[in-house]
TIVO-891019 format. One record per residue: residue number from 1; residue in one letter; x, y, z of N, C-alpha, C in turn. Coordinates in steps of 0.05 Angstrom, whole numbers. Atoms other than C-alpha are relative to their C-alpha. Example, Ala and Ser with C-alpha at 12.3 -4.5 7.8 and 13.67 -1.06 7.14 Angstrom:
residues 2
- 1	A	18	-24	0	246	-90	156	18	24	0
- 2	S	-16	-24	-1	273	-21	143	-15	22	14
end
This chain:
residues 326
- 1	X	17	-24	0	0	0	0	18	25	0
- 2	X	-15	-25	2	28	68	-20	-15	22	13
- 3	X	13	-22	-14	14	127	24	15	26	-6
- 4	X	-12	-26	8	26	200	3	-9	22	20
- 5	X	6	-21	-19	28	262	46	-23	18	-11
- 6	X	21	-18	11	-16	303	-1	-25	-14	-8
- 7	X	23	15	8	-66	248	-12	-18	-6	23
- 8	X	17	11	-21	-117	209	29	-1	-30	-5
- 9	X	2	29	5	-142	137	26	1	-7	-29
- 10	X	1	5	29	-149	144	-49	25	6	-14
- 11	X	-26	-6	13	-77	164	-61	3	30	-5
- 12	X	-6	-28	5	-49	228	-89	0	6	-30
- 13	X	-1	-8	28	-58	265	-154	25	15	-8
- 14	X	-25	-15	5	8	301	-146	23	-19	-7
- 15	X	-24	15	6	75	278	-172	19	1	24
- 16	X	-17	1	-24	109	259	-107	6	-29	7
- 17	X	-7	26	-9	143	200	-76	-17	-10	23
- 18	X	15	12	-22	105	153	-31	17	1	26
- 19	X	-15	0	-25	124	155	43	13	-27	5
- 20	X	-14	25	-8	172	104	72	-13	-11	25
- 21	X	14	12	-22	136	56	117	18	-8	22
- 22	X	-14	10	-24	160	45	188	-21	-16	15
- 23	X	19	18	-13	124	-15	218	1	4	30
- 24	X	2	-4	-29	99	-3	289	-13	-23	14
- 25	X	14	23	-11	48	-57	305	-7	3	29
- 26	X	6	-5	-28	29	-24	371	-30	-2	5
- 27	X	28	3	-7	-37	-45	402	-5	6	30
- 28	X	7	-7	-28	-72	-22	466	-30	4	2
- 29	X	28	-5	-5	-140	-11	498	-3	29	10
- 30	X	6	-28	-9	-170	58	507	-30	5	-5
- 31	X	28	-8	3	-241	83	519	-19	-23	-6
- 32	X	17	23	5	-270	12	517	4	-13	-27
- 33	X	-5	11	27	-241	-4	448	29	-10	-1
- 34	X	-27	8	7	-181	-41	421	10	18	-23
- 35	X	-12	-18	20	-134	3	381	26	-13	-11
- 36	X	-25	9	13	-78	-13	332	12	23	-15
- 37	X	-15	-19	16	-26	34	305	20	-16	-16
- 38	X	-17	19	15	4	-9	250	25	11	-12
- 39	X	-23	-10	14	51	38	216	-1	31	-2
- 40	X	-2	-29	6	76	109	204	16	2	-26
- 41	X	-12	-3	26	98	135	136	16	27	0
- 42	X	-17	-24	0	157	184	131	0	12	-28
- 43	X	1	-14	25	147	234	75	18	25	2
- 44	X	-17	-24	-1	188	295	56	-14	23	14
- 45	X	14	-22	-13	133	342	81	-7	-6	29
- 46	X	7	7	-27	117	304	145	-5	-30	3
- 47	X	6	28	-6	91	240	176	-30	-5	-4
- 48	X	28	9	2	27	201	161	-3	-24	18
- 49	X	4	21	-20	1	157	217	-28	-12	-3
- 50	X	26	14	1	-54	105	211	-6	-11	28
- 51	X	9	7	-27	-94	93	275	-27	-15	-3
- 52	X	23	17	5	-144	35	274	-15	-6	26
- 53	X	17	7	-24	-202	27	324	-18	-23	-7
- 54	X	17	24	4	-235	-41	328	-27	3	15
- 55	X	26	-4	-12	-310	-38	340	-15	-27	0
- 56	X	16	25	0	-351	-99	362	-23	1	-20
- 57	X	21	-1	20	-398	-117	305	-28	2	13
- 58	X	26	-1	-13	-456	-128	354	-7	28	9
- 59	X	5	-27	-8	-448	-57	378	-10	17	-24
- 60	X	9	-13	24	-456	-32	307	-28	-8	-7
- 61	X	27	11	7	-516	-77	294	-21	11	19
- 62	X	19	-11	-19	-550	-54	358	-7	29	-5
- 63	X	4	-28	6	-541	18	339	-19	3	-25
- 64	X	17	-1	24	-571	6	270	-29	-9	6
- 65	X	27	10	-7	-630	-33	300	-15	22	14
- 66	X	13	-21	-16	-646	24	348	-11	22	-18
- 67	X	8	-23	17	-650	76	293	-9	-8	-28
- 68	X	7	10	26	-673	32	236	-25	13	-12
- 69	X	25	-12	10	-742	63	231	0	30	-2
- 70	X	0	-30	0	-720	135	235	1	11	-28
- 71	X	0	-15	25	-735	180	176	18	24	3
- 72	X	-20	-21	-3	-675	225	166	-12	28	-2
- 73	X	12	-26	5	-718	282	141	-18	9	24
- 74	X	18	-6	-22	-763	278	203	14	1	27
- 75	X	-14	0	-25	-709	273	256	2	28	11
- 76	X	-3	-26	-13	-708	329	306	30	6	5
- 77	X	-28	-7	-6	-645	367	323	10	-15	24
- 78	X	-7	15	-24	-645	332	391	7	-29	-7
- 79	X	-5	27	9	-649	264	358	26	-3	-15
- 80	X	-26	1	15	-591	280	312	23	2	20
- 81	X	-21	-2	-20	-549	300	372	3	-27	15
- 82	X	-1	25	-14	-567	235	407	12	-22	-18
- 83	X	-12	19	19	-550	194	345	30	3	-2
- 84	X	-28	-5	1	-483	227	340	15	-9	25
- 85	X	-12	9	-25	-469	213	413	1	-30	2
- 86	X	1	29	-4	-490	140	410	14	-15	-22
- 87	X	-11	15	22	-459	122	343	28	-12	7
- 88	X	-27	12	-5	-401	72	351	21	10	-20
- 89	X	-19	-10	20	-369	104	290	13	26	10
- 90	X	-11	-26	-10	-359	170	328	16	-5	25
- 91	X	-17	0	-24	-303	177	378	15	26	0
- 92	X	-11	-27	1	-286	249	394	26	1	15
- 93	X	-26	0	-12	-212	249	406	20	12	-20
- 94	X	-21	-11	17	-152	287	380	26	-16	6
- 95	X	-25	15	-3	-83	255	369	23	20	-2
- 96	X	-24	-16	0	-20	292	388	24	-18	-3
- 97	X	-23	17	5	44	263	360	26	13	10
- 98	X	-25	-10	-9	112	271	392	23	-16	-13
- 99	X	-23	12	13	176	256	353	25	8	15
- 100	X	-24	-5	-15	240	250	393	-5	20	23
- 101	X	6	-16	-23	205	283	452	-12	27	-7
- 102	X	10	-26	8	181	343	411	-27	-3	-15
- 103	X	26	1	14	108	355	389	3	10	-28
- 104	X	1	-9	28	99	359	314	-27	10	-7
- 105	X	25	-15	6	46	401	281	-20	-18	-14
- 106	X	21	14	14	-19	367	264	-10	16	-24
- 107	X	8	-14	25	-38	384	193	-29	-5	-7
- 108	X	28	6	7	-103	348	177	-4	-30	5
- 109	X	5	28	-3	-136	280	180	-24	-8	-17
- 110	X	24	11	14	-186	235	144	-6	-26	14
- 111	X	8	25	-13	-222	172	164	-21	-15	-16
- 112	X	20	16	13	-265	116	140	-6	-25	16
- 113	X	9	23	-15	-304	56	167	-1	-25	-17
- 114	X	4	27	11	-305	-18	153	-21	-14	17
- 115	X	23	9	-15	-372	-48	174	4	-28	10
- 116	X	-5	27	-9	-351	-121	177	-22	-20	-5
- 117	X	22	19	5	-418	-151	156	-17	12	-23
- 118	X	18	-9	21	-470	-147	101	13	-1	-27
- 119	X	-10	0	27	-462	-143	26	22	21	-5
- 120	X	-20	-21	2	-424	-78	32	14	3	27
- 121	X	-14	-1	-26	-377	-92	90	17	24	3
- 122	X	-16	-24	-1	-334	-33	72	5	10	-28
- 123	X	-5	-13	26	-310	12	16	28	-6	-9
- 124	X	-27	3	11	-250	8	-30	19	19	14
- 125	X	-17	-20	-13	-225	69	8	14	-12	24
- 126	X	-12	12	-24	-213	30	72	8	-29	-5
- 127	X	-6	28	5	-210	-39	42	29	-6	-5
- 128	X	-29	4	5	-138	-30	19	15	0	26
- 129	X	-13	-1	-26	-117	-12	90	-7	-25	16
- 130	X	8	24	-14	-156	-71	119	17	-23	-10
- 131	X	-16	22	11	-118	-118	72	30	4	6
- 132	X	-29	-5	-4	-50	-84	80	8	-6	29
- 133	X	-7	4	-28	-53	-89	156	-10	-27	11
- 134	X	10	26	-7	-86	-158	156	-19	2	24
- 135	X	20	-4	-21	-143	-133	199	-23	-20	-3
- 136	X	22	19	0	-201	-180	217	-23	12	-17
- 137	X	21	-11	18	-251	-170	160	-28	-5	12
- 138	X	26	5	-12	-308	-197	204	-5	18	24
- 139	X	3	-20	-21	-298	-141	255	-5	27	-14
- 140	X	3	-27	10	-318	-69	246	25	16	9
- 141	X	-24	-16	-6	-261	-18	243	-6	29	-9
- 142	X	-1	-28	10	-254	57	239	30	7	-1
- 143	X	-29	-6	5	-187	79	209	4	30	-3
- 144	X	-8	-28	1	-160	148	223	27	1	-15
- 145	X	-26	-6	12	-105	174	178	7	29	6
- 146	X	-7	-26	-9	-70	233	210	26	9	-12
- 147	X	-23	-12	13	-19	280	178	13	20	18
- 148	X	-16	-18	-18	36	316	216	23	12	-16
- 149	X	-21	-14	15	81	368	185	26	2	16
- 150	X	-26	-4	-13	155	370	200	3	29	10
- 151	X	-5	-27	-11	178	430	242	21	14	-16
- 152	X	-20	-16	13	228	483	224	26	-15	-6
- 153	X	-25	15	3	284	432	231	-1	-18	-25
- 154	X	3	17	24	256	393	172	-1	-29	8
- 155	X	2	28	-5	255	318	165	23	-10	17
- 156	X	-21	10	-18	292	280	219	-3	-30	4
- 157	X	1	28	-6	309	210	239	-16	-5	25
- 158	X	17	5	-23	259	180	287	14	-19	19
- 159	X	-11	17	-21	289	154	352	-22	-8	20
- 160	X	23	7	-18	225	157	394	-25	13	-12
- 161	X	26	-9	11	152	165	376	-22	-7	20
- 162	X	22	5	-18	92	173	421	-25	15	-9
- 163	X	25	-13	8	19	191	413	-17	5	25
- 164	X	17	-7	-23	-26	227	462	-29	1	-10
- 165	X	29	0	5	-101	212	460	-12	21	18
- 166	X	13	-21	-15	-139	274	482	-29	2	-7
- 167	X	29	0	6	-215	266	486	-10	29	-2
- 168	X	12	-26	4	-258	325	464	-29	0	10
- 169	X	27	-3	-9	-325	351	487	-20	-14	-19
- 170	X	23	10	15	-387	313	465	-26	10	13
- 171	X	25	-10	-11	-459	336	473	-20	-23	1
- 172	X	21	20	-4	-512	289	502	-25	13	10
- 173	X	25	-12	-9	-585	311	507	-8	-11	27
- 174	X	8	7	-27	-613	311	577	-29	-11	1
- 175	X	28	9	0	-684	294	555	-19	21	12
- 176	X	16	-22	-12	-710	361	583	-8	20	-21
- 177	X	10	-19	18	-754	407	542	-16	21	15
- 178	X	16	-21	-11	-786	474	558	-6	21	-21
- 179	X	9	-20	20	-820	532	523	1	28	11
- 180	X	1	-28	-8	-811	607	526	-15	15	-21
- 181	X	12	-19	18	-848	665	495	13	26	3
- 182	X	-14	-26	-1	-821	733	478	-13	17	22
- 183	X	9	-16	-22	-826	777	540	-10	-15	24
- 184	X	9	16	-23	-841	720	588	16	6	25
- 185	X	-13	-5	-25	-824	727	661	19	-23	8
- 186	X	-19	21	-10	-771	687	700	-15	-25	9
- 187	X	11	25	-11	-785	613	715	23	-20	1
- 188	X	-20	20	-4	-746	551	733	-7	-26	-14
- 189	X	3	25	15	-735	486	694	17	-21	13
- 190	X	-16	22	-11	-714	422	731	10	-18	-22
- 191	X	-10	20	19	-670	374	693	20	-18	14
- 192	X	-18	19	-12	-627	313	707	25	-4	-17
- 193	X	-25	6	14	-555	299	689	-4	-27	-15
- 194	X	7	24	15	-561	247	633	17	-24	7
- 195	X	-17	22	-7	-504	205	661	-2	-8	29
- 196	X	0	5	-29	-505	212	737	-28	-1	11
- 197	X	27	-1	-10	-580	225	745	-4	22	20
- 198	X	2	-22	-20	-566	284	792	-19	21	-11
- 199	X	20	-20	8	-620	338	792	12	28	2
- 200	X	-9	-28	1	-607	410	773	-24	17	-8
- 201	X	21	-18	10	-648	472	756	13	21	-17
- 202	X	-7	-22	18	-642	520	699	-19	23	5
- 203	X	17	-24	-5	-668	590	714	-1	17	-24
- 204	X	5	-18	23	-697	626	654	-4	28	11
- 205	X	2	-28	-10	-687	701	667	-17	17	-19
- 206	X	15	-17	19	-715	731	603	1	-13	-28
- 207	X	0	9	28	-732	718	530	-10	24	-16
- 208	X	6	-24	15	-731	775	480	0	-6	-30
- 209	X	0	3	29	-752	775	407	18	21	-13
- 210	X	-19	-18	14	-700	805	360	-4	-2	-30
- 211	X	-1	0	29	-694	824	287	28	7	-8
- 212	X	-28	-4	8	-627	819	253	4	27	-12
- 213	X	-5	-28	9	-600	889	243	28	2	-13
- 214	X	-26	-7	12	-543	917	201	13	-23	-15
- 215	X	-10	22	16	-536	853	162	-19	-5	-23
- 216	X	18	5	23	-563	845	91	-11	-28	0
- 217	X	13	26	1	-613	788	86	-4	-10	-29
- 218	X	2	8	29	-613	788	9	28	-2	-11
- 219	X	-26	5	13	-555	759	-29	-4	-11	-28
- 220	X	0	10	27	-541	746	-102	18	-24	-1
- 221	X	-16	25	0	-518	673	-109	2	-10	-28
- 222	X	-5	10	27	-486	647	-173	-16	-25	-6
- 223	X	15	22	9	-531	600	-211	-27	-3	13
- 224	X	26	2	-15	-590	612	-163	-15	26	-3
- 225	X	13	-26	1	-604	687	-166	-2	12	28
- 226	X	3	-13	-26	-628	730	-109	-12	-18	21
- 227	X	9	18	-21	-636	693	-44	-5	17	25
- 228	X	6	-14	-25	-669	720	20	0	-19	23
- 229	X	-2	16	-24	-653	694	89	-18	11	22
- 230	X	17	-10	-22	-698	698	151	16	17	20
- 231	X	-13	-18	-18	-683	751	203	-12	3	28
- 232	X	12	-1	-27	-728	739	264	10	-22	18
- 233	X	-10	20	-19	-702	704	325	-5	10	28
- 234	X	2	-9	-27	-703	708	401	25	-8	16
- 235	X	-23	5	-17	-650	711	454	-10	-5	29
- 236	X	8	7	-27	-660	676	520	24	2	19
- 237	X	-21	-3	-21	-619	692	583	-7	-19	23
- 238	X	5	21	-20	-611	637	635	24	-4	18
- 239	X	-21	9	-18	-570	611	694	-5	-29	7
- 240	X	3	28	-10	-557	540	718	7	0	30
- 241	X	-4	1	-29	-565	530	793	13	-27	7
- 242	X	-11	25	-9	-525	479	831	30	-1	-4
- 243	X	-29	6	2	-457	448	817	14	19	-18
- 244	X	-15	-19	16	-407	499	793	15	-14	-23
- 245	X	-14	15	21	-374	444	752	-15	-1	-26
- 246	X	16	0	24	-432	449	704	2	26	-15
- 247	X	-3	-26	13	-414	521	688	15	-4	-27
- 248	X	-12	2	27	-400	524	613	-5	-27	-13
- 249	X	4	27	11	-421	451	603	-29	-3	-10
- 250	X	28	2	8	-496	464	593	-4	15	-26
- 251	X	6	-12	26	-519	478	522	-31	0	-4
- 252	X	28	-2	4	-590	503	509	-5	6	-30
- 253	X	4	-2	29	-615	495	437	-30	2	-7
- 254	X	27	0	12	-677	511	397	-6	-27	-13
- 255	X	7	26	11	-713	447	379	-7	1	-30
- 256	X	7	-3	28	-733	475	311	24	8	-17
- 257	X	-22	-7	19	-690	486	249	-4	29	-9
- 258	X	2	-26	14	-676	552	214	-19	-3	-23
- 259	X	16	1	25	-727	569	160	19	0	-24
- 260	X	-17	0	24	-698	553	92	-1	27	-14
- 261	X	-1	-25	15	-676	612	51	-18	-2	-24
- 262	X	19	-1	22	-722	635	-5	13	13	-25
- 263	X	-9	-12	25	-706	648	-78	-19	23	-8
- 264	X	16	-23	9	-733	709	-114	-27	-9	-10
- 265	X	26	10	9	-788	665	-144	-17	-12	22
- 266	X	14	8	-24	-811	651	-73	3	-29	8
- 267	X	-4	28	-8	-789	579	-73	21	-1	22
- 268	X	-20	4	-21	-751	554	-13	23	-18	-9
- 269	X	-22	17	5	-682	526	-19	-1	-25	17
- 270	X	-1	24	-16	-670	455	5	18	4	24
- 271	X	-17	0	-23	-644	449	76	-3	27	15
- 272	X	1	-24	-16	-637	501	132	17	22	-11
- 273	X	-15	-23	9	-610	570	120	28	0	12
- 274	X	-28	-2	-10	-535	584	127	2	25	17
- 275	X	1	-24	-17	-549	634	182	26	6	13
- 276	X	-26	-4	-13	-483	622	217	19	16	-18
- 277	X	-17	-14	19	-449	648	154	-7	30	-1
- 278	X	8	-27	2	-490	711	155	6	16	25
- 279	X	-3	-16	-24	-488	733	227	25	-8	16
- 280	X	-25	6	-13	-424	699	247	-2	-15	26
- 281	X	3	16	-25	-451	655	303	-21	-21	-4
- 282	X	19	22	2	-486	588	307	-21	4	22
- 283	X	20	-1	-21	-551	581	345	8	-18	23
- 284	X	-7	15	-24	-548	553	415	12	19	20
- 285	X	-12	-16	-21	-505	578	472	16	22	-12
- 286	X	-16	-23	9	-474	646	464	12	13	26
- 287	X	-12	-11	-24	-427	683	512	-15	24	11
- 288	X	12	-23	-13	-454	732	563	21	15	15
- 289	X	-20	-17	-12	-419	788	598	3	-5	30
- 290	X	-1	6	-28	-431	758	668	-6	-29	4
- 291	X	4	28	-6	-449	693	702	-23	-12	-15
- 292	X	22	10	15	-513	688	663	9	-6	-29
- 293	X	-6	9	27	-513	654	595	-23	8	-19
- 294	X	21	-5	19	-552	668	532	-1	-21	-21
- 295	X	4	19	22	-580	622	478	-16	14	-21
- 296	X	14	-12	22	-603	643	409	-17	-21	-14
- 297	X	18	19	13	-662	610	375	7	-2	-30
- 298	X	-3	2	29	-667	589	302	-11	26	-13
- 299	X	8	-24	15	-680	642	249	-25	-6	-16
- 300	X	26	4	14	-750	651	219	-7	26	-14
- 301	X	10	-24	15	-784	697	170	-22	15	16
- 302	X	21	-12	-16	-843	709	216	8	-1	30
- 303	X	-4	1	-29	-841	726	290	-15	-23	11
- 304	X	12	23	-12	-856	666	332	-10	7	28
- 305	X	11	-6	-26	-901	668	393	15	-16	22
- 306	X	-13	17	-19	-864	611	427	25	-14	-12
- 307	X	-23	15	8	-797	575	424	4	-24	18
- 308	X	-4	25	-15	-786	503	445	30	-5	1
- 309	X	-28	4	-5	-718	489	475	6	-28	11
- 310	X	-9	24	-14	-679	427	497	28	5	11
- 311	X	-26	-4	-14	-619	420	542	19	-24	-6
- 312	X	-21	20	3	-555	383	527	23	5	19
- 313	X	-23	-3	-18	-493	371	569	26	-7	-16
- 314	X	-26	6	11	-422	376	544	15	-18	20
- 315	X	-14	19	-17	-382	317	571	24	-11	-14
- 316	X	-24	14	10	-314	285	563	-1	-28	12
- 317	X	5	27	-11	-321	209	569	26	-13	12
- 318	X	-24	14	-8	-248	191	580	22	19	8
- 319	X	-23	-17	-8	-182	217	607	22	-2	-21
- 320	X	-23	1	19	-121	235	564	19	-23	7
- 321	X	-19	22	-4	-71	179	555	21	0	-22
- 322	X	-21	1	20	-4	175	521	12	-28	-2
- 323	X	-11	27	6	25	113	488	26	3	-15
- 324	X	-25	0	14	96	100	466	-1	-19	-24
- 325	X	2	15	25	100	76	394	28	-11	-7
- 326	X	-27	9	5	176	72	387	16	7	25
end
């Protein structure tokens, strides 16, 4: 198998030499999974590292069974968050590589899955790696390919190599929903920690309807024409009572999607509006100037009397861990 720094699993379109393979064959357990780091490839621009995570096939099948009847177009934002959290294919972790005791710069990464069952067990994209590393074809695998650029010193001989697994925040819905209306008075919302079951309270302080100002809502888009984006939304201010460790970990989101943008002929474009591109911030939690937090609703063409919200918790499932590869 040839691996190029400027390519991905499908190779490179550039005229460059393939990386020199250094066989590692390091395996370990982390986060409830078996991992294999079979090899690293030394290229003139940097290093390419393959990191393979073995996933029990039954875990994949159970996930598919649970969500088999879900209609993707009818899934709520909360359900999508839950699917992302529960999916065995997702594992939110970053990889820091150290060469000869010095951290090298992470450039980019790509990844692909091998299902291990069914008529389409995997794609040609990952199939070559499955074969090259002699991985169990009856197991499910997710293969990360990470690229690290050489530092100012340029390419160097590898005497030691280690990798640090650093888990990242994931969002898990708490199962709590509540409704606000523009101008509503303060009230409290009880909710439970989705993992520990501990009870907390979210205090809604205010909810104010807003109209997007000083930002053009009409844009001329190539091949489409004039497009108009919605400009009505509301801002809710809240506090979370109880454990200070939850500060910054609670995310409050609008359960509805943004209204799709409209073309000049009044037709709606497919999918939600790219509002984040227009106003420079995604819906959900937004920073406040004090201990209180604010959340912004979805964008709509008409003012809405009520907004339905749900609560999610940012959590890190595992602790960082470093492994010596050479």
